[in-house]
Residue, then its C-alpha position, 0 to 999 in steps of 0.5 A: x550930764x552937761x554939768x558933769x562934763x563941764x566939771x570934769x573939763x575944769x578939773x582936767x584943765x587945772x591939772x594940765x596947767x599944773x603939769x605944764x608949769x611943773x615941767x617948765x620950772x626945771x628949765x627956768x622962766x626964760x625957756x618957758x616963754x621961748x627964750x634960752x638959746x640952748x640947742x642941747x638935746x636932753x633926754x627925759x629920765x625918771x620923774x621928768x619922763x613920768x610927768x611928760x607921759x602923764x601930761x600926754x594922757x591928760x591932754x588926750x583926756x582933755x580933748x576927748x572930754x571937749x569933743x564929747x561935750x560939744x557932741x552932747x550939746x549938739 
């Protein structure tokens, strides 16, 4: 069972990394690393909003798998 949890965690983490990188591509490399002094409020719409919501779901899934993995090994 531990092996399956580890494999699931690897897959979810790679997916999370890809989603975060895809979201930051639209903002430019400077904003990804904390630069870009724009203080303009921007509303997410369309595909960007869906990707943001999927990212939140994947984060919750990652944390859940991590907690289950720790509790399973204890």
